[in-house]
C-alpha positions in Angstrom: 0.0 0.0 0.0 1.2 3.5 -0.8 0.7 6.6 1.0 -1.4 8.0 -1.8 -3.6 4.9 -1.5 -3.9 5.4 2.0 -4.8 9.1 1.7 -7.4 8.3 -0.8 -9.0 5.8 1.5 -9.1 8.3 4.3 -10.6 11.0 2.0 -13.3 8.2 1.2 -14.0 7.4 4.6 -13.4 10.6 6.8 -15.1 13.9 6.4 -14.0 15.6 9.8 -11.1 18.0 8.7 -9.7 17.9 12.4 -9.6 14.2 12.4 -7.8 14.1 9.2 -5.3 16.6 10.9 -4.9 14.2 13.8 -4.1 11.5 11.4 -1.6 13.3 9.6 0.1 14.5 12.9 0.3 10.9 14.1 1.8 10.0 11.0 4.4 12.6 11.2 5.5 11.7 14.9 5.4 7.8 13.9 7.8 8.6 10.9 10.0 10.5 13.2 10.0 7.8 15.9 10.6 5.1 13.5 13.8 7.0 12.2 14.8 7.6 16.0 14.6 3.9 16.7 15.9 2.5 13.3 12.6 1.2 12.3 10.8 1.3 8.9 9.5 4.9 8.6 7.2 4.0 5.8 5.3 1.4 7.7 5.3 3.2 10.9 3.9 6.3 9.0 1.1 4.4 7.2 0.2 3.0 10.8 -0.2 6.6 12.1 -1.9 7.8 9.1 -4.5 5.1 9.0 -5.2 4.3 12.8 -8.3 6.3 13.0 -9.8 5.5 9.6 -12.9 4.1 11.1 -13.8 6.8 13.8 -16.5 8.2 11.8 -17.8 4.8 10.4 -18.2 3.7 14.2 -19.7 7.0 15.1 -17.0 7.3 17.9 -18.3 3.9 19.5 -15.0 2.9 21.3 -16.5 -0.8 21.7 -16.3 -1.1 17.8 -13.5 1.6 17.0 -10.3 0.1 15.7 -11.8 -3.2 15.3 -13.4 -2.0 12.0 -10.4 -0.1 11.2 -8.2 -3.0 11.5 -10.3 -5.0 9.1 -10.4 -2.0 6.7 -6.6 -1.7 6.6 -6.1 -5.3 6.2 -8.6 -5.1 3.3 -6.6 -2.3 1.7 -3.6 -4.4 1.7 -1.7 -3.4 5.0 0.5 -5.9 6.6 -0.4 -7.6 9.8 1.8 -5.7 11.9 -0.1 -2.4 10.8 -3.3 -4.3 11.5 -2.5 -5.2 15.0 -1.2 -1.8 15.9 -4.4 -0.3 14.6 -6.5 -2.7 16.6 -4.6 -2.5 20.0 -4.2 1.3 19.9 -7.8 1.4 21.3 -7.5 0.1 24.8 -11.2 -0.7 25.1 -10.5 -4.1 23.4 -8.0 -5.2 26.1 -5.5 -6.1 23.2 -2.1 -5.6 24.6 0.5 -3.4 22.5 3.2 -6.0 22.1 5.6 -4.8 19.4 7.4 -1.7 19.0 5.1 -0.5 16.4 2.0 -1.3 18.7 3.5 0.5 21.5 4.6 3.6 19.5 1.2 4.1 18.1 -0.3 3.6 21.6 1.8 6.5 23.1 1.9 8.8 20.1 -2.0 8.8 19.6 -2.8 11.1 22.5 0.5 13.1 22.3 -0.9 14.8 19.1 -3.9 16.4 21.0 -1.6 17.5 23.8 0.5 19.4 21.3 -2.3 20.7 19.3 -3.7 22.2 22.5 -0.4 23.6 23.5 -0.5 25.6 20.3 -4.1 26.5 20.4 -3.5 28.5 23.7 -0.6 30.5 22.2 -1.6 34.0 20.9 -0.8 33.1 17.4 -2.2 29.5 17.6 1.0 28.3 15.8 3.2 25.2 16.6 6.2 27.4 15.6 5.9 29.4 18.8 5.5 26.2 21.0 8.6 25.0 23.0 9.0 21.5 24.4 9.3 22.9 27.9 5.8 24.3 27.5 4.4 20.9 26.2 6.0 19.2 29.5 4.6 22.0 31.7 1.0 21.5 30.1 1.4 17.6 30.4 1.8 18.0 34.2 -1.5 20.1 34.2 -4.0 17.3 34.2 -7.0 19.5 33.5 -5.2 20.8 30.3 -6.3 18.8 27.2 -7.8 16.2 29.8 -8.4 13.8 26.9 -4.8 13.2 26.1 -4.1 10.4 28.3 -0.8 11.2 30.2 -0.4 7.4 31.1 -0.5 6.3 27.6 2.0 9.2 26.6 4.2 8.1 29.4 4.5 4.5 27.9 7.2 6.2 25.6 9.6 4.6 28.1 8.8 1.2 27.0 10.4 2.4 23.6 13.4 3.5 25.4 12.7 7.1 25.3 12.4 9.4 28.3 9.3 11.7 28.4 11.3 15.0 27.5 12.9 13.4 24.4 9.5 12.0 23.4 7.6 15.5 23.8 10.6 17.2 21.9 10.3 14.4 19.1 6.8 14.8 18.7 6.7 18.5 18.7 9.5 18.7 15.9 7.7 16.3 13.8 4.5 18.2 14.1 6.3 21.4 13.1 7.3 19.8 9.9 3.8 19.3 8.9 2.4 22.5 10.4 1.1 23.9 7.2 -0.9 20.6 6.7 -2.2 20.9 10.2 -3.3 24.6 9.9 -1.1 25.2 12.8 
């Protein structure tokens, strides 16, 4: 599967522009993380890009979200590593993230929301003015971007990354696609 094929499928299945931006942000961080860890950045990028392809189709029903997504990406020709990562990124199913790819998607997914929220409280609402130290400060504020699961984000240590490095890597990756994210 190519990135273009993945994007075409996303455009066919997802209407919400913010959801698409989240998927693009997840892709960017996953690619950067793969490069940092010496993994396949194409595979990891596609995993991030496709992980929420079923969110609108399941109408946000977390009991079915990612099960349908895993089936969809399998039908699209994704390998089983991508399929499993998509399935287990939703903790509602109780499928434990096992591989580096699984664990990466699991902790990257909520990080995008934390970083976007950190940008949106800036006067210019741009990623360019966000610093990693402000993301870390906001990480400690449990009421800030409350939907960004800190416990999941903190599991970056299972990939051999300290939280500070993970936040910095994620912010840098999202800054590289800021124009696509409208930030």
